[in-house]
Each structure stands twice: as C-alpha cells, then as structure tokens.
GURO-769567 format. One line per field, with one value per residue: residue number from 0; residue in three letters; x, y, z of N, C-alpha, C, O in turn. Coordinates in steps of 0.05 Angstrom, whole numbers. Each point is the difference from the previous one (the first is absolute). Layout:
BEGIN
palo = (NUM;...)
fiza = (Ala;...)
nx = (X;...)
ny = (Y;...)
nz = (Z;...)
cax = (X;...)
cay = (Y;...)
caz = (Z;...)
cx = (X;...)
cy = (Y;...)
cz = (Z;...)
ox = (X;...)
oy = (Y;...)
oz = (Z;...)
END
This chain:
BEGIN
palo = (0;1;2;3;4;5;6;7;8;9;10;11;12;13;14;15;16;17;18;19;20;21;22;23;24;25;26;27;28;29;30;31;32;33;34;35;36;37;38;39;40;41;42;43;44;45;46;47;48;49;50;51;52;53;54;55;56;57;58;59;60;61;62;63;64;65;66;67;68;69;70;71;72;73;74;75;76;77;78;79;80;81;82;83;84;85;86;87;88;89;90;91;92;93;94;95;96;97;98;99;100;101;102;103;104;105;106;107;108;109;110;111;112;113;114;115;116;117;118;119;120;121;122;123;124;125;126;127;128;129;130;131;132;133;134;135;136;137;138;139;140;141;142;143;144;145;146;147;148;149;150;151;152;153;154;155;156;157;158;159;160;161;162;163;164;165;166;167;168;169;170;171;172;173;174;175;176;177;178;179;180;181;182;183;184;185;186;187;188;189)
fiza = (Met;Pro;Ser;Ala;Ser;Asn;Pro;Cys;Thr;Leu;Thr;Ile;Asn;Val;Asn;Val;Ala;Asp;Val;Gly;His;Pro;Thr;Ser;Ser;Ser;Leu;Leu;Glu;Glu;Val;Gly;Ser;Tyr;Ser;Phe;Ala;Ser;Ala;His;Gln;Ser;Gly;Ala;Thr;Thr;Asn;Pro;Gln;Ala;Glu;Ala;Asp;Asn;Val;Pro;Leu;Glu;Ile;Asp;Gly;Val;Cys;Cys;Tyr;Asn;Thr;Arg;Pro;Gln;Pro;Pro;Gln;Pro;Thr;Gln;Cys;Arg;Gln;Ala;Asn;Gly;Asn;Gly;His;Val;Pro;Gly;Lys;Asn;Ser;Gly;Glu;Ala;Gln;Phe;Asn;Phe;His;Gln;Asp;Asp;Cys;Gly;Leu;Gln;Pro;Pro;Asn;Ala;Ala;Val;Thr;Asp;Pro;Asn;Ser;Gly;Val;Asn;Phe;Gln;Ser;Ala;Gln;Met;Thr;Ser;Val;Thr;Tyr;Asp;Asp;Val;Ala;His;Thr;Val;Thr;Ile;Val;Gly;Thr;Gly;Thr;Asp;Asn;Gly;Ser;Pro;Val;Ala;Phe;Thr;Ile;Val;Ala;Ala;Asp;Thr;Ala;Leu;Met;Pro;Pro;Gly;Met;Phe;Ser;Ile;Thr;Leu;Ser;Asn;Gly;Tyr;Ile;Asn;Arg;Ser;Asn;Leu;Leu;Asp;Gly;Thr;Ile;Glu;Leu;Gln)
nx = (-100;8;-42;1;34;32;-45;17;14;-24;27;-39;36;-45;32;-19;35;20;-25;22;37;18;-45;-1;-16;40;-22;29;-10;-15;-7;32;9;29;6;30;0;36;-2;-44;28;-12;-27;20;-41;34;1;39;8;-16;22;32;-33;20;-31;-16;26;-38;10;-10;-32;-7;-26;-18;18;-34;7;7;-8;43;-23;22;21;-18;31;-2;-6;37;-9;41;-17;40;-11;44;-16;40;-16;32;15;23;-15;-6;10;-38;25;-42;7;-44;12;-42;8;-36;6;34;-20;11;34;-3;-14;44;-13;42;-13;37;-9;-32;-31;1;-35;8;-36;10;-41;-3;1;-38;20;8;-42;17;-40;15;-33;19;31;-29;-2;42;-13;38;-15;42;-1;42;-3;37;-14;-42;-3;13;-40;2;-39;7;-35;13;-40;13;-40;18;-17;20;38;-32;30;-18;-9;41;-13;41;-14;40;-3;-1;-44;-1;8;-37;4;-29;-2;-41;35;6;-29;7;-35;9;-32;13)
ny = (76;20;-16;27;-11;27;6;37;-35;36;-32;22;-18;-2;18;-41;-22;-14;-37;-1;-20;15;3;-44;6;2;38;-21;35;-5;-43;11;7;8;16;-8;40;-22;44;-3;2;-43;29;-11;-7;20;21;2;-37;-3;22;-30;-8;8;-5;-22;-30;23;-40;-16;-13;-15;15;-10;-19;-23;3;-41;9;8;-39;4;21;-41;4;20;-42;24;-19;-4;-22;-8;-22;6;-10;20;17;-31;19;-27;-20;-31;-22;22;-4;-14;32;-10;28;-1;10;15;-43;7;-7;30;-23;45;-12;8;-24;15;-34;24;-44;-6;1;-44;-18;29;-1;34;-17;45;26;-12;24;-29;8;-9;8;-29;21;40;20;8;42;-18;32;-21;22;2;-23;11;-44;24;-42;1;1;33;-18;28;-3;-16;-6;-19;2;-29;19;-32;4;32;-15;-28;-25;39;27;-5;25;0;25;-8;5;-45;8;-21;-15;-7;0;-22;-12;-7;-11;19;-33;12;16;2;12;12)
nz = (-216;40;-2;-36;-27;15;3;18;24;8;19;6;20;2;25;4;16;-38;-2;39;-12;-38;-4;10;42;20;9;-27;27;-42;-12;29;-43;33;-41;33;-19;16;2;8;36;-1;-20;-39;-15;-20;39;21;24;42;32;13;30;40;-33;36;-22;-4;19;41;-28;42;-32;35;36;-19;44;-16;43;-12;-2;39;-34;-1;31;-40;13;7;-40;20;-35;18;-37;3;-42;8;-38;-7;38;28;37;-31;39;-7;37;-8;30;-4;34;-15;43;-22;-12;-29;-40;-31;18;7;-41;3;-36;3;-27;4;2;-31;33;9;-22;34;-28;29;-6;-2;-37;20;-34;-34;13;-41;17;-30;21;-4;25;34;17;0;28;-12;36;-17;38;-14;-9;-8;3;16;-45;28;7;-34;20;-41;26;-39;20;-34;11;26;41;23;20;-15;21;-12;34;-18;36;-19;34;-20;44;4;-3;40;-42;24;-45;27;-43;18;26;41;6;43;-23;44;-29;40)
cax = (2;-26;-8;-29;-12;9;3;7;-18;13;-19;9;-15;-3;-9;-26;2;8;-23;-24;-9;-24;-3;-3;-26;1;4;19;-9;18;28;18;28;15;29;12;29;8;29;3;-13;-27;-3;24;-1;0;-18;12;-1;-27;-5;14;-14;17;-17;-3;-15;-16;7;-23;-18;-26;-21;-7;-17;-9;8;-2;26;5;20;26;5;26;22;7;29;11;23;14;19;11;26;5;25;0;27;20;7;22;-6;-11;-26;-2;-21;-12;-24;-8;-26;-8;-29;-4;-14;20;-1;28;17;6;27;5;28;6;27;7;28;17;3;12;-20;-12;-15;-19;-13;1;-24;-17;-10;-24;-12;-22;-14;-14;-20;-5;22;5;28;7;26;10;24;12;29;10;29;9;26;7;1;-27;-12;-29;-11;-27;-10;-26;-7;-27;-14;1;-26;-14;18;19;10;9;24;15;20;13;20;16;14;27;1;-11;-28;-9;-29;-6;-22;9;6;-17;-9;-26;-3;-29;-7;-27)
cay = (29;12;17;2;-27;-19;17;-13;6;5;-5;12;-11;19;-12;11;16;26;14;-1;-27;-9;-29;-7;10;29;11;22;17;19;-8;11;-6;20;-1;26;2;22;3;-1;-23;5;17;16;25;23;22;14;-18;0;26;1;-21;-23;-18;-25;2;-24;-13;-15;-5;-13;9;-11;-24;-12;-28;-13;-11;-27;-13;-2;-25;-12;4;-24;-6;-4;-17;-4;-22;-8;-14;-11;8;18;0;16;25;-5;-26;-19;6;12;-11;20;-7;22;-3;24;2;22;-11;-9;-29;-9;23;6;-6;-2;-9;-4;-8;1;-8;10;29;4;12;-16;20;-8;24;4;15;11;25;8;-20;12;-18;12;-20;2;-13;-26;0;10;13;-3;16;-5;-2;-27;-2;-15;-11;12;30;11;10;5;-16;2;-24;2;-27;-2;-25;-19;-9;21;12;-22;-20;14;16;7;20;10;21;4;26;-3;0;-24;2;-23;1;-19;-19;-24;-25;-19;10;14;25;2;24;-2)
caz = (2;1;-22;0;-6;21;24;25;22;26;22;25;22;22;24;6;24;-8;-13;17;5;-15;-3;-29;-10;-1;-26;-1;-22;-13;4;-20;3;-16;2;-1;-2;16;5;29;13;8;24;6;-15;18;-10;-23;-23;-9;-12;-26;-16;0;14;-16;-25;-5;-25;-9;21;-6;18;26;-3;25;2;26;8;-9;17;-14;-15;8;-19;-14;-1;-26;0;-25;2;-25;-2;-26;-13;-23;-12;15;-13;-19;-13;20;12;27;16;18;17;18;14;14;6;19;23;19;4;-3;-4;-28;-9;-29;-5;-28;-6;-28;3;-21;3;26;18;21;15;20;12;29;7;-21;10;-14;-18;-14;-19;-23;-7;-29;-13;14;9;27;2;28;3;27;3;5;-6;-23;7;25;-1;1;-24;-1;-22;-9;-14;-13;-9;-11;6;-22;-8;-14;-20;-6;19;24;-4;25;-5;24;-3;24;0;-9;-30;-12;-9;-16;-4;-21;4;14;-14;14;26;2;16;7;14;12)
cx = (-29;-5;-31;-14;8;4;9;-20;16;-21;11;-19;1;-11;-27;0;8;-22;-26;-12;-25;-1;-4;-27;0;5;20;-7;22;29;17;29;15;30;12;30;8;30;5;-13;-28;-1;23;1;-3;-19;13;-1;-29;-8;13;-12;18;-14;-2;-18;-15;7;-24;-18;-26;-19;-26;-18;-8;9;-5;27;2;20;27;3;27;21;6;30;8;25;12;21;10;26;2;26;-7;27;19;7;21;-4;-10;-27;4;-24;-11;-21;-6;-27;-5;-30;-3;-18;19;0;28;18;6;29;2;29;2;29;3;30;18;3;12;-19;-11;-14;-19;-12;4;-26;-16;-13;-25;-9;-24;-11;-13;-20;-8;22;7;29;2;28;8;26;11;30;8;30;3;28;11;2;-28;-9;-30;-10;-29;-7;-27;-6;-29;-11;0;-27;-15;16;21;22;9;25;12;22;12;21;13;15;29;3;-12;-30;-6;-30;-6;-25;11;6;-17;-7;-26;3;-30;-4;-29;-7)
cy = (11;19;3;-26;-21;16;-16;8;4;-3;12;-11;21;-14;13;17;29;17;-5;-27;-8;-30;-6;9;31;9;24;17;19;-5;11;-7;19;-5;28;-2;25;1;-2;-24;9;16;17;27;23;21;15;-17;0;27;3;-21;-24;-22;-26;4;-26;-10;-15;-5;-13;10;-1;-24;-10;-29;-10;-11;-30;-13;-2;-27;-12;4;-26;-3;-5;-17;-1;-22;-7;-16;-12;9;19;-2;18;25;-4;-25;-19;8;14;-12;22;-13;25;-7;26;-3;21;-9;-10;-30;-12;24;5;-7;0;-8;-4;-9;-1;-6;12;30;7;12;-22;19;-13;25;0;13;9;25;10;-22;13;-20;16;-21;2;-15;-27;-2;8;12;0;16;-5;1;-29;0;-16;-8;14;30;11;12;7;-16;9;-25;7;-28;1;-28;-19;-9;21;13;-21;10;12;15;6;20;7;20;4;27;-2;-2;-25;4;-25;0;-19;-15;-25;-23;-22;13;15;26;2;25;-3;26)
cz = (1;-24;2;-6;21;26;24;21;25;21;25;22;23;24;7;25;-7;-13;15;4;-16;-1;-30;-11;-2;-29;3;-24;-9;7;-23;6;-19;3;-5;-4;16;4;30;11;8;26;6;-15;20;-12;-23;-25;-12;-13;-27;-19;-4;17;-17;-24;-4;-28;-12;23;-10;21;-15;-6;28;0;28;7;-8;19;-15;-13;8;-23;-13;-1;-29;3;-27;5;-27;3;-27;-11;-23;-13;17;-16;-21;-16;22;10;27;14;18;17;17;13;15;6;22;24;21;6;-3;-3;-29;-6;-30;-3;-30;-2;-30;-2;-22;0;28;20;19;19;20;13;30;10;-25;11;-13;-19;-13;-20;-22;-10;-29;-16;11;8;29;-3;29;1;28;-1;5;-5;-25;6;25;1;0;-27;5;-24;-7;-16;-12;-11;-10;4;-24;-10;-17;-22;-8;-20;26;-6;28;-7;27;-8;27;-2;-9;-30;-13;-7;-16;-1;-23;7;13;-19;12;27;-1;17;5;17;10;13)
ox = (-15;17;-12;-21;-12;23;-4;-14;18;-21;23;-24;21;-20;-2;-17;-7;3;-21;-23;-19;20;0;-3;-19;12;-6;2;16;15;-9;7;-7;9;-10;12;-14;13;23;-19;-6;12;0;20;-17;-8;-13;-4;-4;-13;-10;11;-2;9;6;-20;12;-2;-5;7;-6;4;0;-15;13;0;-6;15;-19;19;0;-9;19;-7;4;15;-14;14;-14;16;-14;15;-19;18;-21;19;-8;-4;-2;6;-2;-15;20;-21;16;-11;19;-16;18;-15;15;-10;-8;10;5;-9;3;18;-20;18;-18;18;-16;16;23;16;4;9;-7;11;-12;15;3;-11;12;-15;-15;16;-18;14;-13;8;-13;-6;16;13;-19;17;-14;18;-15;12;-16;13;-15;18;24;2;-18;15;-12;14;-14;14;-17;16;-18;15;-8;-3;-15;-11;23;-6;12;15;-15;15;-14;15;-13;7;13;21;-4;-15;16;-14;11;-9;24;-14;-9;11;-14;18;-16;13;-18;-22)
oy = (-5;15;-12;-6;-21;3;-24;20;-15;13;-6;4;9;-14;25;18;18;24;-1;-2;-10;-14;18;1;11;-14;19;-10;10;17;-1;-6;3;-10;15;-20;20;-21;1;-11;23;-8;13;14;0;-1;5;11;1;0;16;-5;-14;-6;0;16;-22;14;2;5;2;-4;5;0;7;-13;15;-9;-15;13;-3;-20;15;0;-21;19;-13;2;2;2;1;4;-8;9;-1;-9;21;1;11;-1;8;14;-5;-3;15;-20;14;-16;11;-6;1;17;-7;-9;-20;21;-19;3;-4;8;-9;12;-12;18;8;12;23;13;-22;8;-20;18;-21;-7;9;-1;17;-13;9;-12;21;-18;-19;-16;-15;-21;12;-10;10;-5;-3;11;-17;20;-18;16;5;12;-11;13;-10;-5;11;-7;12;-12;13;-20;7;-6;-7;12;5;16;-14;-7;5;-4;3;-3;5;8;20;-5;0;9;-7;0;2;-1;-7;-4;-18;20;0;2;0;4;-7;2)
oz = (-19;-8;17;11;1;9;1;-2;6;0;8;-1;8;-2;1;2;15;-4;-13;8;12;1;-16;-25;-10;-15;14;-22;17;8;-23;22;-23;21;-17;8;-1;0;9;-13;4;20;22;1;17;-23;-20;-22;-24;-21;-17;-22;-21;22;-23;1;0;-20;-24;23;-24;24;-24;-19;20;-21;19;-17;2;9;-25;10;4;-23;13;-6;-15;19;-21;18;-20;19;-13;15;-13;13;10;-24;-22;-24;23;-14;14;-11;12;-7;9;-11;13;-17;18;15;22;21;14;-10;-16;16;-13;15;-14;12;-14;-2;6;-15;7;19;-8;21;-5;7;13;21;-19;20;11;-13;14;-16;6;-14;-10;-18;-11;-5;11;-14;17;-17;19;-18;8;2;-7;1;3;21;-13;-14;18;-19;16;-19;14;-14;12;-3;-22;-23;-18;-19;4;-18;17;-18;19;-20;20;-19;20;-22;-5;-11;-24;17;-18;20;-22;23;-3;-20;-14;8;-21;17;-19;21;-15;11)
END
C-alpha cells in the first residue's frame, strides 16, 4: 500500500516526436506533470460551465525540473507458478496448480480439485493479475468452471521461498473458499 514511507512511482513514457524530436543530449527544461479531477471529459467543458467555475481541479503536480530524454526501458516479464496440496475445505487434501506469465510464453491456467468438498475447478480466462512485491503475493482474478458450471474466481498465493511454507487461497463465486498454508509443493513469483 503506497504511503509516505513506501511511495509509489508513476512512469509516463512520451514519444519524442510529440515534443520536438529531442536527442539524448538535449536538455528538456522546466518539465512538469500535473493531475486533475473533472466532471467532464478532457476538452469538453463548455463556456457556461467554465463561467460557473465548473472546470478541472488540480489535485497534485510536480514542477519544475530539467531532464534529458531517456531511452525506453524494456518491460520486465512477470511469472507466477504454483502446484501442491493444501488441507481440503471439509477434510482430506485439495490439490492446486496454476501458471501465469505476462510474456505469453505459456497459456495461463489454474486448477483446483478438492474431492471431499466436491470441487473440480478449471480456469478459462484470467482477467487480472496483481503482484504485491512487499507481501510477496500474487492475486489472479478470472473465470472458469467448477464441475462444468461457470464460476468467477480469485486466487491469492504467497511465494514459498520468501514466505515459507507458502500460502494458497481460492474463492469461487459459487461459495467455495479455501485458504491455507501449503502441505507440500511450491509457489514461485518472478
């Protein structure tokens, strides 16, 4: 969670063609960045709205500093992989496995079987993946099927190397919830 002691960084890449084609030796002077809140889309404020002082409100801003253009940094691929067993929701063991990588090296997938709870889940689509590098967790949200019926799912998993013994949690929209430390297996976040 961002805070004064744990600030976040927002990087905005600007095409050099949009600012006059500067080179890496050019000096960009008095660079600034501002954020605004508005009840209207950008450029859609009418004269009567402006006269009524219904205009965008500056929320925050940084001004002014000098900088040189920087070459774009390659995007780092993130991966989350896990497989193993956790205690079953009712008794016994539940088996899980998942894979997600944003480099497209393998198709994303997740599966959970919990025989004593009657769960046989298979993912169909992952719609959101969020990494928390402080908590060493990944949260995966998507859709799939449980015993052939459509469900939405949320998986939260903690890296076994950094948060032993690791943790796996799954919530299905049909009411199944299982969250526990791993009995065996690994979860690796990169």
